[in-house]
Short mmCIF file of the C-alpha atoms (twelve columns), coordinates in Angstrom:
data_MODEL
# 
_entry.id   MODEL 
# 
loop_
_atom_site.group_PDB 
_atom_site.id 
_atom_site.type_symbol 
_atom_site.label_atom_id 
_atom_site.label_alt_id 
_atom_site.label_comp_id 
_atom_site.label_asym_id 
_atom_site.label_seq_id 
_atom_site.Cartn_x 
_atom_site.Cartn_y 
_atom_site.Cartn_z 
_atom_site.pdbx_PDB_model_num 
ATOM 1   C CA . MET A 1   -3.546  -27.982 -1.745  1 
ATOM 2   C CA . THR A 2   -0.826  -25.345 -1.707  1 
ATOM 3   C CA . ARG A 3   -0.455  -22.974 1.283   1 
ATOM 4   C CA . GLN A 4   -1.476  -19.520 0.602   1 
ATOM 5   C CA . PRO A 5   0.821   -16.649 1.375   1 
ATOM 6   C CA . SER A 6   0.044   -14.636 4.479   1 
ATOM 7   C CA . LEU A 7   -1.896  -11.217 4.050   1 
ATOM 8   C CA . LEU A 8   1.137   -9.361  5.686   1 
ATOM 9   C CA . ALA A 9   3.758   -10.941 3.208   1 
ATOM 10  C CA . VAL A 10  1.334   -10.288 0.149   1 
ATOM 11  C CA . ALA A 11  1.018   -6.435  1.017   1 
ATOM 12  C CA . LEU A 12  4.570   -5.787  2.101   1 
ATOM 13  C CA . LEU A 13  6.077   -7.822  -0.958  1 
ATOM 14  C CA . GLN A 14  3.121   -6.659  -3.235  1 
ATOM 15  C CA . ARG A 15  2.710   -10.264 -4.833  1 
ATOM 16  C CA . CYS A 16  0.020   -12.341 -6.145  1 
ATOM 17  C CA . PRO A 17  -2.576  -13.541 -3.298  1 
ATOM 18  C CA . ALA A 18  -2.818  -16.692 -4.638  1 
ATOM 19  C CA . CYS A 19  0.848   -17.995 -4.926  1 
ATOM 20  C CA . GLY A 20  2.721   -15.185 -3.516  1 
ATOM 21  C CA . LYS A 21  5.433   -15.148 -6.291  1 
ATOM 22  C CA . GLY A 22  4.016   -13.361 -9.031  1 
ATOM 23  C CA . LYS A 23  4.116   -9.542  -9.609  1 
ATOM 24  C CA . LEU A 24  0.935   -7.862  -8.307  1 
ATOM 25  C CA . PHE A 25  1.650   -4.355  -10.014 1 
ATOM 26  C CA . ASP A 26  2.546   -3.538  -13.403 1 
ATOM 27  C CA . GLY A 27  3.756   0.038   -13.157 1 
ATOM 28  C CA . LEU A 28  3.251   2.530   -9.983  1 
ATOM 29  C CA . LEU A 29  -0.310  1.703   -9.196  1 
ATOM 30  C CA . ASN A 30  -1.791  -0.719  -11.987 1 
ATOM 31  C CA . VAL A 31  -2.599  -4.056  -11.229 1 
ATOM 32  C CA . THR A 32  -1.328  -6.640  -13.750 1 
ATOM 33  C CA . GLU A 33  -3.806  -8.176  -15.750 1 
ATOM 34  C CA . ARG A 34  -2.561  -12.022 -14.710 1 
ATOM 35  C CA . CYS A 35  -0.043  -13.072 -12.389 1 
ATOM 36  C CA . GLY A 36  3.166   -14.391 -14.138 1 
ATOM 37  C CA . VAL A 37  3.381   -17.418 -12.123 1 
ATOM 38  C CA . CYS A 38  0.007   -18.895 -11.293 1 
ATOM 39  C CA . HIS A 39  -1.934  -16.916 -14.040 1 
ATOM 40  C CA . LEU A 40  -4.759  -16.026 -11.571 1 
ATOM 41  C CA . SER A 41  -6.738  -13.199 -13.150 1 
ATOM 42  C CA . LEU A 42  -6.301  -10.024 -11.023 1 
ATOM 43  C CA . LYS A 43  -8.082  -7.418  -13.062 1 
ATOM 44  C CA . GLU A 44  -11.624 -8.434  -11.570 1 
ATOM 45  C CA . HIS A 45  -10.398 -7.229  -7.948  1 
ATOM 46  C CA . GLU A 46  -11.962 -4.111  -7.242  1 
ATOM 47  C CA . LYS A 47  -10.449 -1.925  -4.603  1 
ATOM 48  C CA . GLY A 48  -12.371 1.336   -4.809  1 
ATOM 49  C CA . ASP A 49  -11.185 4.043   -2.757  1 
ATOM 50  C CA . GLY A 50  -10.206 2.028   0.275   1 
ATOM 51  C CA . PRO A 51  -6.742  2.113   -0.228  1 
ATOM 52  C CA . ALA A 52  -6.377  5.717   -0.582  1 
ATOM 53  C CA . PHE A 53  -8.410  6.128   2.738   1 
ATOM 54  C CA . PHE A 54  -5.961  3.830   4.620   1 
ATOM 55  C CA . ALA A 55  -2.931  5.631   3.142   1 
ATOM 56  C CA . ILE A 56  -4.495  9.213   4.082   1 
ATOM 57  C CA . VAL A 57  -5.015  8.019   7.775   1 
ATOM 58  C CA . ALA A 58  -1.675  6.310   8.013   1 
ATOM 59  C CA . VAL A 59  0.345   9.006   6.634   1 
ATOM 60  C CA . GLY A 60  -1.507  11.648  8.381   1 
ATOM 61  C CA . PHE A 61  -0.829  9.843   11.503  1 
ATOM 62  C CA . ILE A 62  2.816   9.733   10.929  1 
ATOM 63  C CA . VAL A 63  3.462   12.869  9.612   1 
ATOM 64  C CA . THR A 64  1.449   14.871  12.036  1 
ATOM 65  C CA . GLY A 65  3.244   13.113  15.097  1 
ATOM 66  C CA . LEU A 66  6.614   13.579  13.427  1 
ATOM 67  C CA . ALA A 67  5.988   17.165  12.728  1 
ATOM 68  C CA . GLY A 68  4.309   17.880  16.267  1 
ATOM 69  C CA . TYR A 69  7.545   16.202  17.795  1 
ATOM 70  C CA . VAL A 70  10.014  18.302  15.615  1 
ATOM 71  C CA . GLU A 71  7.939   21.588  16.311  1 
ATOM 72  C CA . TYR A 72  7.650   20.999  20.114  1 
ATOM 73  C CA . ALA A 73  11.422  19.990  20.591  1 
ATOM 74  C CA . TYR A 74  13.347  22.239  17.882  1 
ATOM 75  C CA . GLN A 75  10.828  24.747  16.832  1 
ATOM 76  C CA . PRO A 76  12.242  25.201  13.316  1 
ATOM 77  C CA . PRO A 77  11.297  27.928  10.871  1 
ATOM 78  C CA . TYR A 78  8.106   26.972  8.671   1 
ATOM 79  C CA . TRP A 79  10.235  26.836  5.482   1 
ATOM 80  C CA . LEU A 80  12.185  23.882  7.228   1 
ATOM 81  C CA . HIS A 81  8.959   22.149  7.977   1 
ATOM 82  C CA . ALA A 82  7.667   22.400  4.092   1 
ATOM 83  C CA . VAL A 83  11.260  21.031  3.301   1 
ATOM 84  C CA . LEU A 84  10.985  18.109  5.675   1 
ATOM 85  C CA . TRP A 85  7.649   16.961  5.659   1 
ATOM 86  C CA . LEU A 86  6.307   17.440  1.806   1 
ATOM 87  C CA . PRO A 87  8.809   14.790  0.332   1 
ATOM 88  C CA . LEU A 88  7.913   12.609  3.243   1 
ATOM 89  C CA . ILE A 89  4.256   12.697  2.392   1 
ATOM 90  C CA . VAL A 90  4.671   11.996  -1.339  1 
ATOM 91  C CA . ILE A 91  6.921   9.089   -0.727  1 
ATOM 92  C CA . LEU A 92  4.778   7.798   2.190   1 
ATOM 93  C CA . SER A 93  1.634   8.246   0.224   1 
ATOM 94  C CA . LEU A 94  2.811   6.437   -2.730  1 
ATOM 95  C CA . TYR A 95  4.299   3.480   -0.714  1 
ATOM 96  C CA . PHE A 96  1.048   2.952   1.236   1 
ATOM 97  C CA . LEU A 97  -1.038  3.160   -1.435  1 
ATOM 98  C CA . ARG A 98  0.724   0.105   -2.847  1 
ATOM 99  C CA . VAL A 99  0.666   -1.779  0.240   1 
ATOM 100 C CA . PHE A 100 -2.703  -1.088  1.186   1 
ATOM 101 C CA . LYS A 101 -3.959  -1.856  -2.430  1 
ATOM 102 C CA . ALA A 102 -2.352  -5.031  -2.353  1 
ATOM 103 C CA . TRP A 103 -3.471  -5.886  1.165   1 
ATOM 104 C CA . LEU A 104 -7.168  -5.193  -0.041  1 
ATOM 105 C CA . ILE A 105 -7.034  -7.252  -3.103  1 
ATOM 106 C CA . ALA A 106 -5.477  -10.164 -0.837  1 
ATOM 107 C CA . MET A 107 -8.232  -9.774  1.325   1 
ATOM 108 C CA . GLN A 108 -10.803 -9.667  -1.202  1 
ATOM 109 C CA . TYR A 109 -9.287  -12.911 -2.894  1 
ATOM 110 C CA . ARG A 110 -9.481  -14.764 0.146   1 
ATOM 111 C CA . HIS A 111 -12.872 -13.807 1.798   1 
ATOM 112 C CA . MET A 112 -15.121 -13.120 -1.424  1 
ATOM 113 C CA . GLY A 113 -13.840 -15.880 -3.110  1 
ATOM 114 C CA . ILE A 114 -13.100 -14.160 -6.465  1 
ATOM 115 C CA . LYS A 115 -10.909 -16.242 -8.302  1 
# 
């Protein structure tokens, strides 16, 4: 029996939950049909709205904390807040959506037995 990759490795590297080598995504957020290495079918793994919820919570926590600190320490004008935080929100949201989607797929693969 081969050793499965860790959930953290699958999520951060966005790899196949079975082998840890094949790409999980085909494009920005589309899950590939099959793993290119072990040929695991990945389309059946339903994620629902879970990744979006976790991404919103994580990004909100990070950006709110940073914006609060910057406001308290430096009191910049409001336009500077928009310039700082809007791009960060977009970048972190896209990254965390992929990470949490990969993590939930790996959890579903491990614990629900959908192969």
